[in-house]
N, C-alpha and C positions, 0 to 999 in steps of 0.2 A: 261744300263749296257753293258760292253764291252764283247765280245764273250770269253768264257773260252778257254784257250789253249787246243788243242786236243792232246790226247795221243792215240797211236795205241791200238784198242780194243784187249783184251786178254780174249778169252772165257774160258781159263783155270782158270783164276782167279775167274770168276763166278762159275766155277766148285768147286774151292777151298772154296768160300763162301758157297756153298751147303754142302760141307763136314762139315764146321764149324757149320752151323745152324742145320743140321741133327743130329750132335752129341749132341748139346744142347737139342734139342727137345726130342731125344731118352732118354737122362739122366733124363729129367723132367717128361717124361711119365712113365718111369720105369728104375731106376738106374742100373738094372741088364743087360739092353740092351747095355749100354755103361758106365761102372763104372767111367771112366774119362771124360765123355762127356762134363762136365762143362768147360773143357779146350777149348772147341770150341770158347769161348769168346776171348781167347788169340790169336786165329788165326785171329779173326775179327780185333783185335788191329794191328796185323802185317800187314794185308792186307790194312787196312785204312791208316796206317802210309806210306806204299809204294805208294799208289795211290795219296794221297793228297800231300805228299812231292814231288812226281814227278811233279804234276801240278804247285806247288809253285816254284820249281827250274827252270822249263821251263819258267814260267812267269817272274821270276827274270832275266833270261838270255836274254829274248827278251825285257825286260824293260816294260812289260805290266802289272805288278802286281799292283792291286788296292784292298786295304783291303776291301772296300765296296762291290766290286764284289764278293770277296772271301766269305764274310759272308752272302751275299745274296744267293749264290749258296748252302751254308750250310743250310739255312733256307728252301729253296726249296726242298732240299733233305730230311730233317728230319721232318719238321713240319707237312706236310699233314697227314700221317699215325699216327703220335704221337698224334695229337689233337683228332683224331677220336677214337683211343684206350683209351686215358684218359677220353673222354666223355662217352664211353661205360661203362668203369670201374665205373664211378661216378653213372650211372643209376643202374648198377648191385649192387653196394654197398648200394644204397638207398633202394633197394628192399630186399636185403638178409643179411645185416651185422648188428651186434649188434652196439650199440651206440659208444662204445669205438673203435671197429674195424672200424666203419665208419669214426670216427675222425682221426684214424691213416691213413686210406686210403686217406682221404682229405689232410692230411699233405703230403703224398707221391705224390699226384697229383700236389699240389703246388710246391713241390721240383722237381718233373720231368719236369714240365714246366720251371723251372729256371735251370735245369740241375745240381742239387746239391744233388740228391738222395743218392749218395754214402756216403756223409757226414752225412745225416739224419739216414741211416741205421747203420753207424758206431756208432753214438751216442745212437741209440736204443739197441745195442748189449749188451748181458749179459746173466746171467743164466736164468732170468725170462723173457727174450725177447720172444715174440710169435714165434712160429715155422715158418720157411720159407714158409711152405704150406698154411699159413693163410694171407700171404702178396701178393696181386695180382700184385703189381708193383715192387716187389723186384728186378727183373731182370733189371730194368732201371738204376741200379748203374753203369753199364758199359757205358751207354750213357752219364752219368755225367762225368765220367773219360775222355771219348773221347773228349767231347766238352770243358772240362777244359784244355786239351792239346792244342786244337786249338785256344783257347783264346790267348795263348802265342806263339805258334809255328811259325805263319807267321811273327810276329814281331821279333822274335829272328833270323830267317833266313834273314830278311830284314836288320836288324841292323848289322849283321856280314858279310853280302854280300860284297865282295871286300876286306874285312880285313882278313878273315879266309877262308880257303877252307871249303865248306859246310860239307864234310865228317868229318873234324876235329871238327866243332861245334857240329854236330850230334853225333859223337862218344863220345864227352865229356859228353853230356846230358845222353847218354846210360849208360856210366860207372858210373856216379854219382847216377842216378836213380836205377841201379841195386845194387849198394852198399847200398842205402837207403833201398831197398827191403830186402836184407840179414840182415842188422842190425835190421830193424823193426820186422822181424820175431822173433827175440830173445826176445823182450820186449812186443810186442803186435801183434800177428799174424792177429788179426781182423783189426787193423789199416793198416797193410801191405796189406791186401786184398782190402780195400776200398779206402785208400788214393791215390791221383793221383801221388804223388811224387814217390811212390813205383811201379807204373804201367807205367810211361812215357817211360821207357826203351823199353817196348814192341812195342809202336808206333814208338819210335825212331829207333828200329831195322829195321822196314820197311822203315823208312827214309834213313838209310845207304844203303839199297838195291837200293833205287832210285838213290843215288849218284853214286854207282857202275854201275848201268845200264846206266846212262846218260854219264858216263865217258868211256863207250865202253868196259868194261871188259867182257870176254867170258868164263864162268866157264865150267867144265866138266859136261855137261848137264845131261846125263843119270845117272851118279854116284850121282849127287846131288839130282835128282828127286827121285831115289830109296831110298836114305838115308832119304829124307824128308818124303816120305810115311811111311817108317819104324818107324820113330820117332812119327809120328801122330798115327799110329796103337798102338805102345807102350803106348803112353800117354792115349789114349781112353780105352785101356785094363787094364792098370796097376794102374793108378791113382785112388784113392778112395776119397769119400767125407770127410773122416776123416784125410787125408794127410795134413800136414802142407803146405799150398799153399797161395801165389805163391812161394816165396823162390827159391831155386835152382831147384825145380821140374818144375817151369814154363819154364825153358829152353827147356824142351823136346817138348812141343807143338809149342812154338815160333820158335825155330830153325827148327823144321819140316816144318812149314809154310815158313820160310825164305829160306830154301833149295828149296822148290818147286817153289816159285816165282823166285829165282835166276836162276833156271835151264832153264827158258824161255819156250815159247809155243811150241818149236820144240822138247823138251825132250820127251822120250817115254811115261812116265807116264802122263805127261801133255797132250800130243797130243792124246793118245789112251783112257785114263781114264777120265780126267777131263773135256774134251770137249764133253763128251756124252750130247746128246740133253737134256735128263732128268735132269742131274746135272746142266747144264747151266740154264734151266728154273727155278730150285729151287734156284739157285744163284741170278737170277734176282729178285725173290720175298723174298730173305732172310731177308731183313730189316723188312717188315711187318710181316713176318712169326715169326721173333724173338719177335716183339712187341706183337703179338696176342696170341701165344701158352701158355704162362705163366698165363695170367689172365683167359683164358678159362679153363685150367686145375685146376687152384686154386679155382675159384668160384664153379666149379663142386665138388671138394673135400670138400670145406666148406659146401655145401648143403647136400652132402652125409654123412658128419660127419666122414670121414675117407677115406682109399684107395678106388680106383674105380675098378670095374671089368674090365677085359682085353677088352671085347667088347666095353664097353662105352669108355675107354681110346682111343681105336683105332678110334671110331667114332668122338671123340672130336679132335684128331689130324687131321682127315680128314676135319672137320669143319674149323680148323685153316688155313689149306691150301686153302680152299675156301675163307675165309675172306681175306687172304693175297693176293690172285690173284686179288680179287675185289678191294683191296686197291691200289694195284700196277697199275691195268688197269684203274680205274676210278679217282684215285687221284694222285698218284705219277707221272706217265708219263705225263698226261695232264698239271699239274701244273708246273712240272720241265721245260717243253718246252713252256709254255704259254708266248706269247711276252708282255702281258699287264704289265705296270709298277705298277699296283695295286696288283699284286699277292703277292709280298713280304710284303708290309705293311698289306695286309689282313691276311696273315699267322701269322704275328707278333701279330696283335690284337687278332686273334683266340686263339694263345698260351697264351698270357697274360690273356685273359678272362678265359680260363679253369683253369689257375693257381690261378686267383683271386677267382673263385668259390671254389677251393679246400681250399685256405687259409681261406675264409669266414666260410666254414663249420667246418674247424678245430678249429677255434677261438670260434665259438658258442658252440661246444661241446654238453653238456647236454640240452641246451635250444633249440634243434631242435624240430620241430613239432612232435607230437605223430603219430606213424605209425601203431600201432597194438592195440588189446584189452588191458585193463588195466593190467590184470595179466601178460600177455606176455610182455607188455611194461616195467613192472618193472624188468623183466629178461633182456630185451634188454638194458635198461639203467643202469644195474648193474655195478658198479665199485668198485674197492678195492685197496687201498694203503697198501701194506704189510710192507713198510719200517719202519713206526713208530711202527707197531704192533711187528715186529721182533726186533726192536731197531738196525736197520742196521748201520753198521760202529761204533756201540757203544758196543753191546754185540754179535751181529751177524756180524762177520767179513767178509769182501770181500777178494778176493784172494791176493790183494796187501798189506794186513794188517798182521803184525806180532802179536804174542801174547801180546807184550807190548801195543798194541792199545786197549785192553780190558779195559773198564772204571771201576773205583772202584765201580760205581753204579750197576755193574753187580753182586755184592754180597751184599744182604741186611744185615744190621747190627742190625736192630730193627724189631720187639720187641726183646730186648735182652733176651737170655735164651731160646728162642723158637727153636724147631728143624729146621734144614736146609735141603731143598731138592735142589740138584744140577741137573740142566738140561744140558745134553751134547750131541752134535751131529751136524748134518747139518740143512738144512732148515726144514726138517721134525721133528727136535726137536724144532727149533724156533717157528714153528707154534703151538706148545703145550703151549707156554708161556702165552698167554691170558687165557687159560683154567685153568692153575695152579694159575695164578694171581687171577682169579675169585674164586677158591677154598679157598684162603686165608680169604675170607669174612666169611666163616662158620667154618673154622678150622685154628687156628692161627699157622703159621710157616713162616720161612724165605726162600727166594728163591734166587738161584744163576743161572745165565744163561751163559754158555760158548758154543756158537755156531758159525758155519762158513759155508759160501757157499761151497757146495760140499766137505765138510770136515767131514766124518763120524767118530764115535768114535771107530776107529780101528787102532791099533798100527802097524807100519812098512808097511803101505799101500802106495804104489807108487802113488803120485798124482802130475804129472808134471805140470798140469794146476793150481795147488793150491800149490805154493812153500812153504807156511808157515804152511800147514795143520799139519804135524807131529810135528812141533815146538808148535802149539797150543795144540795138544793133550798131549804132554809132560808136557806142562805148567799146564794143568788140573790135571794130575797125581800128579805133584809136590805140587799143592795147596790143594788136598784132605786131607793130614795128617794135615794140618794147619786148615782147615775149620771144620773138624770132622762132616760131614753131617750125617743125619739120613737115607736118601735115595739118591741113584744116579739113575736118570732116563736117559737111553741111548736110543736115537731114531735116525733114518736115513732113507733116501730113499733107503732101502736095495736092491731093485732091481738093482740099479746102481753098486752095489758091490757084486752081487750074487756070482761071482767067488772067492771072498775074505772073505766070511763068516767064513772060517775056522780061520781067524785071531781074531774072537770074543773071543774064548776061552782064548787066551793069554792076550787079553786086560782085560777080566774079572779077570783073575788071578792077573794081575798087580793091578787092583782096589782093590781087596781083600787084597793084601799085603799093600796097602797104607792106607786103612781104613776098619773099621768093619761095614761100612754102608750097608743097604740092597740095592741090585742091582736089578733094573727091566728094561726090555727091551721092548719098545713099537714096535709092529709089523707094517706092511704096512697098510696105509689107502686105501680106495677105489680109483681106477684109472679109470677115464673116458677116452673115446677115443678122447676127445676134451675138451676145457674148459667147465666146468659144465654149465655156462649160454648158451653156444653155443649148448651143447647137449640138453638142455631143449628147446631151440628155434627150433632145428631140430625136436624134438618130436612134437612140436606145428605144424610145417609145415606138418608133416605126419598125425597128428591127430587134426585138427583145431577145431573140435567141443568138444573135451575132455578138462577138466581142467588139468593143469600141475600137475604131480604126486608128492607127497612127498616122495615116495619110488619108485625106478624103477630099472629094469634090463636093459632097453634100454640105449645103449651107454656105458655100463659098460664092462671094459676089463676083460674077463674071467679068465685070467691067475692068478689074484690076489688071488683067492681061494686057488689054489694049492700052490702058493708062500708063502701065510700066513702059511700053514701047514709046508713047507719047512723051513721057518725062526723059527717056533716054535720048530721044531726038533733040529735045530742047537743050539738054546738058551737053551733048556732043558738039552742038553748034558753038558752045562757049569754049570748046577746046580742053575742057578738064575731064577727069576720068569719072565714068558712071559705074556705080556698084548696084547691081540688081539684087534686091532682097528676094524678089520673086524667083529668080533663077537659083538662088541658094536654098530656098525653102520649099519650092514647089516643082512639080512636073506636070505638063499639060494632061498626061494620061492618068496619073494616080492622084493628083491633087496636092494639097499642102499639108506639111507636117502639123499634127495636133499635139504630139508628144515628143519630148527629147529627154534621154535618148529613147529611140522608138521602143514602144512596149512599156515604158515607165508611166508613173503618174505625174511626171512634170510637164505640164501643159505649156505650149508655146506662147499662148496669148491669154490675157486675163479679162479682156473685153473684146469688142468687135475688131480692134485693129491695133492694140498695144501689146507688145511683147512682155512676157514675164522675164525674170532674170535668166531662167533657164533657156528661154527662146533667144534672148539677147546673146547669151554666151555661145549658144550653137551657131547663131548667124555670124557673129564677129569672127569665130574660129574659121568659117568658111571664107570670109573676106579679108582675113588678116594679112595675107601676102600683098594685097593690093592697097592696104592702108599703111603698112610699115614694111618696106622692102626687107628689113632685117628679120621679119617673121617668116620669110620663105623657108 
């Protein structure tokens, strides 16, 4: 392998790396510390684009560019710490994760080894996607974007070298990618976040800086450095996790990083602040620190079943610094400098091996060996497919579906002459469908389902992420006079709309004008602090000698009792009947049902707050006389 072209070392860039990784770690430890700390990743993109493009341009100018050498250096840089972190995550997952969580982690291990995690995460995204806090390798999406960029970047520069000025080539990529970013934010913010085409401009921005630097431009150093620091402070302080990102907002951290790099090592901020020894040290270990911090925090939160106390979070962050220093000292530095020609093939084999392990576990799924006592293993292996139960994309609409997508089968036409019950609401209405369907076996009636993801039965509710929701609700109101139902059952995850419950009165008034049907509102179901199988597994970890309880207060969110009363008051003001799911499933003394029938393996919920078919059947059986008088 030829010697890599040398660039003058800039301690201030290591200081900037430290700023980036500290912002990310602070955000992940406690978002209140740095509300916009997630934008630290964007700093990494700009820094990487600047350094790697600088090396590429220099090697192209001297005629020393070799693709093999370039990718060998990337492997030496990335693989050592990555392989160790993936292996550690695999061991932790085997010890502490449920079967479906382990299968998902295995998929992420395989995709991380192949640098395509960003696409996997994008494909998983959706309302029922698991929370970020339960995905130990979520943060490796950025590594995927970066390496996908470098698959093409050297070749693009090499092909256009001598034909176009490098600045022209890179600027073209930046403009096209930024335009894609802005456009994609309109139709799929999630795709804009994860796809490489909408992120390449950030690395390309660093590449433009490399061109300007190599061409000898000298900007106003101190002005640029102060402006860059101000932009970063603003980004970390003003951005929030619910901001539409990247989009135009991403210009704040990326331009801040670009200004600081362009200012050069002699600018005041760069020279006095960014070259502090402590910052430079953190910058040197920033890559392994980025790799380690999220799995450590995530596994701890999974085991704790929720947020961690401050003292434990601080201790875990300290642990990640120790692991990062060891990774840098014992793996990264020695292997990056080792002269042996077997280093790169060995790292490739190790990366492929850990990826193959992940793929194998992912493909085996539920056929993995038993790891726990039978009762616990049943919970560990628990899986649930809600799509066919809810009739997803048929009667339970997704955000991209207008009301015309509702199938005729959503309204039963037989047995003719029997009373009709209309089920209307979001996923918390859809999960009642199997219960109502089961009730038909003992009480003849027809059933209609009009439900949609995050689309509550509230008129005039602004739902920017669900563009067809109000059209669906208006469609339901238009159908009621034609359908002539006996009962309209309204249900939703009311907690998501607690500031809009005042709209319930107007909605009920509209329903009454449209039909003389009885209107009943089903209140909130129990809400656990994690998926119910995970809560039961946490109970086992803390009480390994006790059987899993059929009712418990452990892991139950306490707010639900007060919120149930709040919704009841709002509903009773409208003059319609309120059906309390909490009263049917819980008691203040013993807690809420976890299994039905009690003592079986039929869990009542499959995630934090959505009932299984078993849970739905049990609940509706309790509420049946108040839904259909004939069921008394």
